N, C-alpha and C positions, 0 to 999 in steps of 0.2 A: 444599520444593515448597508449602507453603503461598503463600509470597511470589509462586510464578509463576502460580498459579491465582489470587490476587487480580490480576496483574498483565493476566492474560487475559480477565476479567471487567471490569478497567476498560477495558481497550481494547474489548472488544465493547461494552460499555455506550456509550463514546465514538462509536463507530462507529454504532450504532443510533442516536442521537439527534443527530446531524450527519445521518444518512440520512433521517431521516423527521423532522426538524424544522427545519434549517437549510437543507437542499440544496435543496429543491423551491423555494427564492424567490430561488437564485441562478442566474444566466443559466449555461448550459452552455460550459465553456472551456476544458474539460482538454485538454491538448497529447497525453496520452498515451491508452492504450487498454491493459490496463482503467485506471478514473480512479486518483487516488491513495488513495482509502479502500477501493476493491476490494482493489486492488497489497498495501494493508496488511492485512487479513484474509485474503488468499491467501498471505501471507509468514509471518503468526504461523501460521496453519493447519499450512503447509507446512514451515518451519526451527522455529517454537516462538519463546517469547517474546526471548530474547536475538538471535538471529538476524534474527527478525522485526523488531525496533526498529532495528538495524544497515539491513538493508536499504530500510526505510520511510523513513530517514532520509537515506538515500542517493540515495533516488528524489526527494523533497522538495527535495533541494538540485539535482537535475538540470531540476527544473520552475522552468526562468526563460526571457524572451525570448529568450534567444539559444541556448539549450540544443536538445538534440535532441527530438523527436516520434517518434508511430506505437505501433506494437503494441510493450509492452516488459513482457512477464509477471515475475513474480517467479523472480528465479534467483540464485544464491549466485554468487560473485565467483570466475570461473575456468569455470564450468560451461557448457556448451557452448550455443549460442542456439538456440531451438526454431526448426523449417523453417518458411519463409514461405511462405504459397499464393498 
């Protein structure tokens, strides 16, 4: 249990550091909505550390010039896609 809390705290700290210290100086070039860092936080909150890490890694693998783009909220493999409006 302590390991899970430690990993969650580490992830939260990395996200806050990136979003507050690094991200403002980089151009907005994300292909997805939500951005990868927002996606990661949502995945950790919804699915926990293990599944959140797997989903985040999968999302980062999709982030390339030949990959897809658009609205892509965190969802576990096999879950239905949210309705698009």
